[in-house]
C-alpha positions as CSV (number, residue, x, y, z in Angstrom):
1,M,133.5,82.7,126.5
2,T,130.2,82.7,123.9
3,E,129.7,78.7,124.6
4,N,127.3,77.6,127.0
5,I,128.0,74.4,130.0
6,E,125.4,72.0,127.6
7,Q,127.4,73.1,124.1
8,H,130.4,72.4,126.8
9,A,129.2,69.3,127.6
10,E,127.6,68.0,124.4
11,G,130.5,68.7,122.6
12,A,132.5,66.8,125.1
13,A,130.3,63.1,124.3
14,R,130.7,63.5,120.5
15,S,134.4,64.2,121.1
16,F,134.4,60.7,122.7
17,V,132.2,59.3,120.3
18,E,134.3,60.2,117.7
19,L,137.3,58.8,119.8
20,V,135.9,55.2,119.9
21,R,134.4,55.5,116.0
22,A,138.5,56.0,114.9
23,L,139.8,53.2,118.0
24,Q,137.3,50.9,116.2
25,D,138.4,52.3,112.5
26,R,141.4,52.9,112.6
27,G,142.8,50.9,115.8
28,I,146.1,51.8,117.2
29,E,149.5,51.3,115.5
30,Y,152.4,52.2,118.0
31,P,152.4,52.0,121.8
32,L,152.5,55.5,122.0
33,E,149.8,56.1,120.5
34,A,147.9,53.7,123.6
35,Y,150.1,56.1,126.1
36,R,148.9,59.0,124.4
37,V,145.3,58.2,124.3
38,Y,145.8,56.4,128.1
39,S,147.0,59.8,128.8
40,Y,143.5,62.1,128.0
41,L,141.6,59.3,129.3
42,T,142.8,59.5,132.5
43,R,142.7,63.0,132.5
44,C,139.2,63.2,131.8
45,A,138.2,60.7,134.5
46,G,139.8,62.4,136.9
47,E,138.2,65.8,135.6
48,M,134.4,63.8,136.0
49,R,134.9,63.5,139.4
50,T,135.0,67.6,139.9
51,A,132.1,68.2,137.2
52,I,129.7,65.8,139.2
53,E,130.6,68.2,142.3
54,L,129.6,70.7,140.6
55,V,126.8,70.0,139.1
56,E,125.9,68.9,142.7
57,A,126.3,71.6,144.3
58,A,124.6,74.2,141.8
59,V,121.5,71.8,142.1
60,Q,121.7,71.8,145.9
61,G,122.2,76.1,145.2
62,L,118.7,76.4,143.2
63,Q,117.1,74.4,145.6
64,D,118.2,76.2,148.8
65,R,116.9,79.6,146.7
66,G,113.9,77.0,145.9
67,L,113.8,77.2,142.8
68,L,113.1,73.5,141.9
69,R,110.4,71.1,142.1
70,S,109.1,68.2,140.9
71,D,108.2,67.4,137.6
72,Y,108.0,63.9,137.8
73,R,104.2,62.7,138.3
74,G,103.4,63.9,141.7
75,E,107.0,62.4,142.9
76,P,108.0,64.8,146.2
77,L,111.1,67.2,145.3
78,D,112.9,65.4,148.3
79,E,113.2,61.5,146.9
80,V,113.5,63.2,143.4
81,L,116.6,64.7,145.0
82,R,117.7,62.0,147.7
83,R,117.6,59.6,144.1
84,F,120.1,62.6,142.5
85,T,121.8,62.9,145.8
86,E,122.9,58.8,146.0
87,S,123.3,58.5,142.4
88,S,125.8,61.4,142.1
89,A,127.5,60.1,144.9
90,A,127.7,56.8,143.0
91,A,128.6,58.3,140.4
92,K,131.9,60.0,142.0
93,D,132.8,57.3,143.7
94,L,132.8,55.2,140.1
95,A,134.8,57.6,138.8
96,G,137.2,58.2,141.2
97,A,137.6,54.6,140.5
98,L,138.0,54.7,137.3
99,H,140.9,57.4,137.4
100,G,142.8,55.1,139.5
101,R,142.8,52.7,136.9
102,L,143.4,54.7,134.1
103,S,146.8,56.2,135.7
104,T,147.2,52.4,136.2
105,A,147.0,51.1,133.2
106,H,148.8,54.7,131.6
107,S,151.4,53.9,133.5
108,A,152.0,50.7,132.1
109,V,152.0,51.1,128.7
110,G,153.8,53.6,129.1
111,H,157.1,51.0,129.2
112,V,155.8,48.6,126.3
113,A,158.0,49.7,122.9
114,Y,157.1,48.4,119.5
115,R,158.9,46.1,117.8
116,E,161.6,47.0,115.0
117,E,162.2,43.8,113.4
118,P,159.8,40.8,112.6
119,E,159.1,38.3,114.9
120,G,161.7,35.6,114.6
121,Q,164.4,37.3,113.0
122,E,167.6,38.2,115.1
123,S,169.1,41.2,115.5
124,A,172.8,42.4,114.3
125,T,173.9,41.7,117.5
126,G,173.0,38.2,117.1
127,S,170.4,38.4,119.9
């Protein structure tokens, strides 16, 4: 792998921005497109919790080896790490909730079908 972690994170963020831009510009024409977008978003939300846990473990490992210090105007490192830990825990909870909601939406949109005939016209079967 030639890319480092920061490049992967930046690439993921840029890809997400491009997705939002494409949805704004082009929109979604068929339900299958919505189903696929929700599939990918659900997968990302599921991985987000794991990514946060890995970042937490890395920061904890650096702290355990005595490699961290606070550079925020003399604020004690313990206070900085406490805020980081609390915020990371909240982010993991939110990521889990987001994954659950996206899974529900993904499942629901899978049952939406495209209307083949114009509204107001009866089909050939007389329905």
